C-alpha positions, 0 to 999 in steps of 0.5 A: 187504716184511719184517715187523718182528721182535720183536728188532728192535722191542726194539732200536729201542725201546731206542734211540728216543723219538718226540716227534711226527708232523706229517703232511700228506696231499694227496687232490686228485690222481687216483684212484690216488695221493695225496701224503704228507709226514711230519715225525718228531721223535725222540730217540736214546739214542746215535748208531747205525743204525736205520730207519723204515718207509714203503710208497710208490708212489714215494719222492720225497725223504727228509731227516734232520737237514737232509741228503738221504738217497739214496731208492734205499736204500729196501729194500722198506718200510725206509728206513735211517737211519744215519750222520746219526742223533745222540744226545741232541739232537732228530732230524728226519726229513722224508719226501715220497712218493706213496702208492697208494690201496688196495682191500684195506681197509688203508692209505688205502682208496678206494671208489666208491659204486655208488649215486651214484658218490661217492668215499669214503676211510678210513685203516686202519693196523692192524697195520702198515699205517700205512706205506701212508699216512705214514712212521713207526716202526711198532711199538706201543711207540713211541707219539707224538702226531699232528698232521695236515693234509689237503687235500681236494676241495671238498665233502668232509668230513674227520675224524681222530683229533684234533678239527678245529682249522681249515678253509680253502680245502679245507685241514683241520687237526686238533689234536695228539693224545695219544700214540698207537701208529701202528696207531691212525692214521686219517682219513675223507674224502669226502662223508660224512653226519654226525650230531652229538651230545654226552654228559657234555661229550664231543662225539659224531659218527656218519658214513656214506656219503650213500647210507646217510644215511636208514638211519643217521638212523633208528637214530642216536638208538639208537646215540648212546644206547647210546654214552652209556650205555657211556661212563657205565658205563666211567667208573664201572667204571674211574674214569678218564674217556675220555681222547681228547676227542671220540668219533666213530664212522664206518661205512665201506665195505668194512671188513675187521674188524667195527670198529677202536678208533682213538682219537677216530674208531672205524671200523666196517663199514657193514653196521651201518647197517641198510638192511633188517629185521634180528633182535634179535641183530643189533641186540645185535651192533651194541651189543656192538661199540660197547661192545667198541671203547669198552673199547679206549679203556682196554685198548689205546689208553690202555695199549697192549701193548708187543708183539703177544704181549700182544694179549690185553691188548687183545682179550680184555679188550675182548671181555669188557667189551663183553659185560658192559657191554651186559648191564649197561646194556641188557636184552640177554642178551649172555652167552647170545649169548657162550656160543652164538656166541663161545665156539663160535668159541673152542672150534673155534679152540682144537682145531685144529692152529693153536691157540696160547696166549691169551698166547704167550711170544713172537711172532717177527714182526708177520706171525705176530701177524696170524694170532692175531686169532682165536677164541682171542685174543677168545673164549677170552681173554674166557672166561678173564677171566670165570673169573678174575672168578669166582675173584677177585671183581669188586671185586678185579678192578676195583681191579686194573684201575684201578691198572693204568690209572693206572700205565701211562696213555699208555704201554705194558704187559705181561702181567706188569704186569697180573698184578702189579696184580691180584695186589696187589688180590686178595692172590693170586699169579696166576703159576700161574693165568696159566701154566695158563690163558694160557700153554698151549693147547687146551681141557679137557672135563668129563664126568659119571661116575655110579654109580647107587644103589638106588631111582632115586638116585645112589650117586656123581657125579663130574666128570672133567676131561680134556685131549687128549694133545697138550696135556695141561694140566688147569686149575682150574675154578669151575663151577656144576652144575644139576639139572633135573626135569620136573614135568608140563608144566614143568621145574624147577631142583631145585638149583644149586651151585658147585664148584671143580675142581682139576688136583690132583684124583685123575686130574682126577676131582672127586667131588660129595659133595653128590649122593650118595644124592640122587634122580636128576635128569632132566638133570644139567648141568655148567657151568650159567651158563657160568662156565668155558671147557671143553667139556661132555658130558652123561651118556646119561640126560641126553642122552635127556631133552634133547628133553623137558627143553630146551624147558621151561628158562626160562634162555636161557643154560642152554639155550645151554649144552645146545645147545652141548654137543650140537652140540660132541659131533656136531662131534667125531663123538662122536654122529651128525648125525641126533641133532642134526637130531632135536633141532632138529625136536623142540625148536627150533620152541618156542625163543624166544631168537633168537640160539639159533634163528639159531646152532643152525640155522646150525651144524646146517646147516654140519654137515649140509653137510659130514658128510652127503652124497647122500640123507642130506643131503637128508633132514636138510635136509628136517627142518631146513626143517620145523623152520624152517617150524614156527617160522615159523608160530608166531612173532609177525608182524613180529618177530625169530623170524619173520625168523630162521625165514624165513632158515633156511627159505630156506636149506634148503627145496627148495620152489622154487615157494614161494621164487619166490612170496615173491620175487613177493610171493605167499604171504608170511607176514603181517609178513615184509618181503620187503625188499632183503636178503631178496630177495637171499637168495631169489634166491641160494637159487634160483640155487644150485638152478638155478631162477634165472640171469643174467637174474634176477641182472641184473634184481635188480642193476638194482633194487638199485644199492647197495654191498650189492646189488653184493656180493649179485650177486657171490655169486649170479654165483659160485653159478651152476651153470654151468661158464662161470660157475664159470670166470669166478668163479674167474678173478676170485678168483685173477687179478683184483687189481681185485677189492676185499677185500669183493667177494673174500669175496662171490664166494668165499662163492658158489663152493662149493655142496654141491649142485654138487660134480660141477660144481666137482670140477675146481677142487679140484686147481686150488685146491691148485695155484694158491693159493700164487701167488694169496695172495702177490699179495694183502695179509695179510687178503685172502690169508687170506680167499682161502685159507680161503674158497676151500678145497674144504670140500665135497670131503670125501675122503681124496684132498682130504686128501692134496692138502692134505698135499702142499701143506703139505709146501712150504716157501714157503707164505704163513703165512696159506695154511699156517694156513688149509689146516691148519685146513680139513684138520683140519675135513675129518678130522672130517667123514670121521670123521663120515661113517665112522659 
């Protein structure tokens, strides 16, 4: 299947205007195929050849302006339209096809719930997968209304982008939508459970599988409440009402992404319907995803990018506004979460060989666009916007956005259109800013340079901005600087002030005149408040003081910036892993913000697993487990910190008797619920250590016959320390095309274990030999996940890097494989450097 190129999209957009799609789907056939009939009404500026896209199992017929087309001319996914195309007058294309259901999370995905055997469908058209459901002109700037009808089995519920218009004898009809890009088309069908609501004249709906109905009902009031609060706040901020009628949110099985912003029917992965105890950060994440997708109703849906090179107009803005709005309408500390989790994702992506600008000048085709849905387009772009707000002021920023929405409503826009609106509202020319922040890649590093003075004072303090040789761009940064001192048992912020760092400064060096002659602080922190996007280093005196100062700092965002700086220095192999592990033991047991606890333990554990081996790794894990155990003992019973500490302890302890006791309900800390998901965590840890086997996995599967339980069981089976189990798991991953997208992830997450390096050594060479063909057999998202998650990350050696280099020398690699291997190899380079310390 050929990807649409940017040049082809420009040519077709100049030729065509699409007036509407009339789509009829018949879902009453067998378990493999459904019938799709599409009528497309469109106009052409002149007679001439073009094509429509469709990916059928079997193309039954195609008719253009009343004349049958030769179905054998279908070339992959392209249906040629040439001699019969007329200019000026309306053209009518009618396509009838049999389509295949998928198990890959794209097209029309079909899922059988293991809990009750019920069948559930949902449509996922992003990025260019509407072609698996109906014939279309599949590019973002040929927007058109959809009119949908669906024939469904008796007892099913169907919902779609548009409001339900009629229902009779299994035929569901839906109202004509506003003009939408083809990648927003969706529907759900099956015996879904519905919770209805209404706010400010907007009908609200929540959907999930019947087997999750009780779990959704428990949280429905909270979900509808945050939905209503976000709607109100977006109306206030943007001064444009939600434009797509009803606002439904469907929690669907085996969804690839976190969620998708389909107008009128947002789809979420149904992991957000919590069946077991979760932490406050997981509740916050669900709320933030709800806000993120709602922000898309304006950024992406009302005004859509013209081509995928302006992806940031969608994702960066939705990311920024999602965190901002939840912070404003709840008591959640979302900017701490953003700084701790999302920016770490952005920094990691931006330093890899695959880095790219937030807004690349051009993306050749849609396949390359799919690779850019990463930490740069989301986290870095949102960070850049936060910095822009600091420069322009909030009112100028919002005024520009309101003008942008009004000017381009229900149409398409580009980076230049947005910059024009913001420049008018702020009175500033943003061209230079955009060139430095949006058109160039990689991240700057900010380092304090200190000249000591007499009697414990500073003679001079400066900030040095640097950039890697491969991407030497220096940028303007507005940062806040904080000075922290110990005062007995407390820590006080002596001073906080903002300063502008300019690329024109002396070699990237900005002197902080305000600090000359001042008494030294215990801790000098650059980018306090996390206003800019830059890596931060601490001076040696501050590093030494961190274990004593960090626990006493009140502001969670400040603590997150400090932790992020320490973790980043270790990740770059500038400081040893032992320093970070020691800090975890010293400071984390008194940490009170759950997102910091979770991410520090998670990131530290990952670094320990890759940067240490043998006895050094075991010693480090013992210290992390000790920190988690101390936190567990001090955490309030039944609250998030307790659960976060317990999860980390399970992942790091070698006390298998304790794990078995918890699984049997013995010795469990008061308030800790050993529910379905915690039981699976305990069992998975025991399986990896060889203390549980197939019999225990089957018994737990019989106890938990849910979809989540099925995924957990797959992870455990792949983690079994047994050669035959490893071979079975590998075959499922690499040859079993019936393995669904989420099952693939589950098996891949269990396969490689640091404790099993000798057992899995033969599969290192097999990865490099077999991944090219295996990835070609899968769709884009699944190919990328397979390549990334089955890379032998714990086989840290020069030989593994040599094998990666040999693979990358091939000229026939799937783009997703090339990117995954390139990035994983760069991570291994860092790990080898760290081990060389």
